[in-house]
Backbone bond lengths (Angstrom), bond angles and torsions (degrees), N, CA, C in turn:
res aa  C-N    CA-C-N  psi(-1)  N-CA   C-N-CA  omega(-1)  CA-C   N-CA-C  phi
1 M - - - 1.454 - - 1.508 111.06 -
2 I 1.397 116.78 -38.40 1.488 118.93 -172.23 1.570 107.16 -65.86
3 P 1.387 115.80 -44.75 1.489 114.67 -177.25 1.605 110.58 -60.08
4 F 1.329 115.58 -34.14 1.384 120.51 -179.51 1.545 110.07 -61.61
5 L 1.380 112.54 -50.42 1.441 120.15 179.57 1.539 111.95 -59.26
6 Y 1.340 113.30 -45.81 1.556 116.60 178.05 1.531 108.66 -56.51
7 T 1.313 117.15 -49.23 1.494 121.91 -179.30 1.506 112.69 -57.20
8 F 1.343 116.52 -43.46 1.461 124.79 -176.58 1.482 107.55 -68.07
9 L 1.373 122.19 -43.21 1.393 125.81 -179.52 1.484 110.26 -66.54
10 T 1.386 119.26 -39.09 1.365 123.81 179.80 1.559 106.90 -64.16
11 F 1.271 116.73 -43.10 1.508 120.67 177.87 1.519 111.90 -62.42
12 L 1.244 118.49 -41.32 1.526 121.24 179.75 1.534 107.31 -66.55
13 R 1.303 119.52 -47.99 1.430 120.75 178.69 1.448 114.55 -57.89
14 T 1.327 116.97 -37.53 1.456 124.08 178.88 1.584 111.04 -69.08
15 L 1.323 113.54 -40.91 1.479 121.05 176.68 1.551 108.47 -60.98
16 I 1.307 115.87 -50.68 1.526 118.59 -177.77 1.474 111.13 -59.81
17 T 1.352 117.51 -42.39 1.474 121.00 179.47 1.575 110.24 -67.25
18 L 1.322 120.29 -42.82 1.417 124.05 -177.91 1.531 110.35 -72.04
19 L 1.229 120.56 -26.71 1.488 120.68 178.62 1.525 114.01 -62.92
20 K 1.267 117.33 -13.28 1.436 124.41 174.87 1.550 112.55 -72.12
21 D 1.340 111.12 -23.41 1.529 113.41 178.73 1.525 108.91 -91.60
22 P 1.406 113.45 126.85 1.455 119.53 -177.16 1.529 112.77 -62.27
23 K 1.261 118.04 -33.05 1.484 120.49 177.12 1.524 110.29 -62.36
24 F 1.288 113.23 -47.27 1.499 118.13 -177.65 1.506 108.12 -62.74
25 R 1.398 117.56 -45.23 1.444 120.79 179.52 1.579 108.71 -56.07
26 S 1.281 117.13 -42.82 1.541 121.17 179.21 1.510 108.06 -61.40
27 L 1.279 119.09 -41.03 1.480 120.94 178.38 1.531 112.46 -65.46
28 L 1.291 116.22 -38.34 1.490 125.12 176.88 1.499 107.76 -60.97
29 Y 1.390 118.69 -52.78 1.376 123.35 -179.61 1.529 111.73 -61.83
30 L 1.281 119.81 -39.81 1.412 124.17 177.34 1.434 112.05 -64.53
31 T 1.376 118.44 -43.27 1.497 122.61 172.49 1.507 115.67 -57.96
32 W 1.319 115.57 -44.82 1.497 119.79 177.44 1.491 108.27 -66.28
33 L 1.329 120.15 -39.90 1.470 120.75 -176.21 1.581 109.40 -68.14
34 T 1.352 113.10 -34.22 1.546 115.21 176.54 1.470 111.25 -70.50
35 L 1.353 121.96 -40.15 1.418 124.26 177.07 1.507 111.03 -65.83
36 A 1.255 113.47 -42.61 1.548 118.04 179.28 1.512 112.52 -66.16
37 G 1.324 115.71 -38.54 1.494 120.64 176.06 1.548 110.60 -63.42
38 G 1.286 114.49 -44.75 1.459 118.80 178.36 1.524 111.08 -64.11
39 T 1.282 118.27 -41.09 1.437 121.55 -174.95 1.531 108.14 -65.78
40 V 1.386 116.06 -45.22 1.438 119.90 179.82 1.545 111.99 -62.90
41 F 1.306 115.08 -44.74 1.428 121.75 177.42 1.487 111.39 -55.42
42 Y 1.314 122.62 -55.37 1.311 124.39 -177.98 1.491 117.29 -66.08
43 H 1.334 115.52 -32.82 1.498 119.62 171.87 1.497 111.36 -62.53
44 R 1.326 117.63 -45.07 1.495 123.34 -177.27 1.487 111.30 -75.02
45 V 1.289 121.18 -48.64 1.517 121.94 -170.03 1.484 112.11 -85.51
46 E 1.363 115.27 -39.45 1.522 117.65 -176.84 1.538 109.54 -94.78
47 G 1.277 116.51 -12.79 1.497 120.41 177.43 1.521 113.55 74.51
48 W 1.307 115.50 23.16 1.510 121.87 -178.16 1.578 105.81 -81.58
49 R 1.393 107.90 156.75 1.525 116.73 173.97 1.485 109.60 -63.91
50 W 1.281 122.64 155.59 1.482 124.11 178.87 1.468 114.09 -53.74
51 I 1.366 116.89 -42.35 1.490 120.21 -175.62 1.523 107.74 -70.49
52 D 1.330 119.05 -36.29 1.541 121.20 178.10 1.552 106.99 -66.61
53 S 1.332 118.04 -42.57 1.461 120.67 -175.14 1.511 109.13 -65.83
54 F 1.341 119.07 -41.97 1.481 123.02 -179.53 1.522 105.95 -68.07
55 Y 1.361 120.05 -44.61 1.466 122.22 -178.79 1.576 111.43 -59.46
56 F 1.359 114.69 -40.88 1.460 118.11 -180.00 1.495 109.27 -68.76
57 S 1.253 119.14 -41.74 1.408 121.58 175.51 1.504 116.99 -57.16
58 V 1.326 115.88 -43.85 1.496 118.67 175.56 1.474 112.79 -69.99
59 I 1.305 120.98 -44.37 1.473 118.38 -172.89 1.532 107.50 -76.16
60 T 1.302 120.27 -23.68 1.501 122.07 174.96 1.526 111.06 -68.15
61 L 1.380 115.31 -46.51 1.465 117.28 -176.44 1.615 109.09 -75.59
62 A 1.313 114.29 -27.60 1.517 115.08 177.68 1.573 110.10 -82.61
63 T 1.240 115.42 6.01 1.569 125.45 -179.98 1.522 112.99 52.82
64 V 1.374 118.06 30.40 1.415 126.06 173.88 1.532 108.87 -72.89
65 G 1.250 116.50 -59.65 1.480 124.03 177.36 1.572 115.49 51.85
66 Y 1.319 112.56 68.27 1.480 118.20 -179.61 1.537 113.69 -60.51
67 G 1.310 117.17 -30.53 1.413 124.99 179.96 1.508 114.18 89.44
68 D 1.379 117.89 4.29 1.427 119.60 177.44 1.422 112.03 -74.72
69 L 1.351 120.65 -24.51 1.468 120.81 173.54 1.481 105.27 -122.76
70 T 1.335 117.60 137.86 1.512 125.09 170.33 1.480 110.95 -141.09
71 P 1.301 111.45 142.94 1.588 114.92 178.26 1.599 104.73 -66.70
72 K 1.320 112.13 141.84 1.454 122.09 -179.30 1.522 108.74 -109.16
73 T 1.236 121.83 -19.75 1.462 122.96 -174.22 1.643 103.09 -93.62
74 D 1.312 112.75 153.56 1.442 118.59 176.88 1.562 109.21 -65.50
75 L 1.373 117.11 -44.13 1.455 116.34 175.74 1.492 111.04 -56.15
76 G 1.339 120.49 -41.87 1.385 123.21 -174.78 1.536 109.06 -67.13
77 K 1.285 116.63 -37.50 1.462 118.19 178.95 1.579 113.89 -67.11
78 L 1.336 112.97 -42.91 1.454 119.45 175.77 1.558 111.76 -63.92
79 F 1.303 116.66 -45.88 1.430 117.76 174.54 1.492 114.40 -58.89
80 T 1.397 119.73 -35.91 1.436 120.12 -179.50 1.452 111.24 -66.30
81 V 1.325 118.47 -38.92 1.492 119.20 177.55 1.532 113.64 -61.43
82 I 1.334 117.93 -42.78 1.407 121.21 174.63 1.515 111.65 -67.84
83 Y 1.286 114.31 -39.12 1.545 118.89 -178.38 1.460 110.46 -66.35
84 I 1.252 121.48 -36.26 1.506 123.42 175.24 1.501 110.51 -65.35
85 F 1.360 117.62 -48.40 1.481 114.65 -175.60 1.477 112.24 -70.01
86 T 1.302 122.74 -35.89 1.459 123.28 179.99 1.510 111.38 -81.66
87 G 1.304 114.46 -42.39 1.514 118.38 -174.60 1.517 111.70 -71.11
88 L 1.291 115.85 -32.29 1.492 118.64 -176.54 1.561 106.80 -65.53
89 G 1.294 115.49 -45.10 1.496 117.26 -176.33 1.510 109.06 -66.35
90 I 1.320 119.29 -35.06 1.466 120.13 177.99 1.478 109.93 -68.89
91 L 1.343 119.46 -42.43 1.452 121.55 -178.84 1.541 111.34 -67.59
92 L 1.298 116.57 -38.29 1.526 118.04 173.92 1.535 111.40 -63.50
93 G 1.323 113.33 -40.19 1.460 116.05 179.64 1.520 114.05 -62.85
94 F 1.374 113.34 -26.70 1.478 120.70 175.89 1.476 113.08 -79.94
95 V 1.301 115.80 -43.43 1.545 122.35 -175.29 1.536 111.58 -72.31
96 N 1.373 115.66 -36.80 1.462 119.62 -172.67 1.558 109.10 -56.83
97 P 1.249 122.25 -51.08 1.498 123.47 -176.93 1.586 109.20 -55.53
98 I 1.287 115.45 -40.88 1.429 120.93 179.89 1.559 112.95 -60.33
99 G 1.278 112.44 -48.91 1.501 117.61 179.63 1.580 111.34 -66.72
100 E 1.359 113.09 -38.48 1.517 115.85 175.24 1.543 111.25 -59.84
101 Y 1.258 115.60 -44.86 1.485 118.28 -172.79 1.469 109.30 -68.26
102 I 1.313 121.70 -43.34 1.445 127.23 175.06 1.518 110.96 -58.06
103 I 1.279 118.03 -50.06 1.493 122.66 176.92 1.533 110.32 -57.07
104 N 1.348 118.03 -49.56 1.449 122.01 -179.63 1.559 113.27 -60.90
105 Q 1.332 113.28 -36.33 1.439 117.97 178.81 1.558 110.53 -66.28
106 R 1.254 118.13 -43.78 1.432 123.87 176.35 1.505 113.10 -64.71
107 L 1.311 117.73 -36.63 1.452 119.95 178.13 1.544 112.72 -69.75
108 E 1.336 112.91 -40.32 1.419 118.84 176.32 1.561 111.79 -63.73
109 K 1.343 120.07 -39.95 1.445 120.70 176.88 1.466 111.19 -67.22
110 A 1.364 119.66 -37.05 1.507 121.75 176.77 1.566 109.74 -64.63
111 E 1.356 116.47 -39.05 1.443 118.69 -178.99 1.528 107.90 -67.32
112 Q 1.265 117.45 -42.44 1.491 121.85 -177.86 1.584 109.79 -60.99
113 K 1.307 115.09 -47.87 1.437 123.22 177.09 1.497 111.68 -56.81
114 K 1.368 116.14 -40.78 1.449 119.55 -178.44 1.461 108.85 -72.25
115 E 1.273 121.11 -38.18 1.531 125.87 179.24 1.579 110.71 -63.19
116 E 1.453 112.13 -39.34 1.396 117.12 -179.99 1.532 110.83 -67.59
117 E 1.281 117.61 -38.72 1.500 125.16 -179.88 1.542 103.82 -65.90
118 N 1.317 122.36 -45.31 1.412 121.64 -177.39 1.526 114.07 -69.23
119 T 1.356 116.22 -26.79 1.493 124.32 179.88 1.616 105.00 -71.15
120 R 1.302 117.46 -39.42 1.454 120.22 -174.52 1.530 111.10 -71.37
121 K 1.300 117.95 -21.96 1.470 122.56 -177.91 1.450 113.97 -74.07
């Protein structure tokens, strides 16, 4: 449980820091707009509950695809193909800066630690 909390807190700190960047905020808004659009579409076209529509939108863009929900209508299937191609790029554009920031923070800490050790010698 502690590793999960540490990871979650690291993620939150990273988000808070990155939200200061206008480009990152734009990606965040675009990501939420994409998820909201998918959620509304699946709710209306497939007739799914809101939570199921949101769940399907997230697992589809995250490429998890459990298979527990699948579009039944032709329009739903066509939309899903387009949604995956466009949404995946948007989601990756949003997630990439988060990963880069976390990696850079860890590298900086490692360099600082190494410098401190060299200073002590």
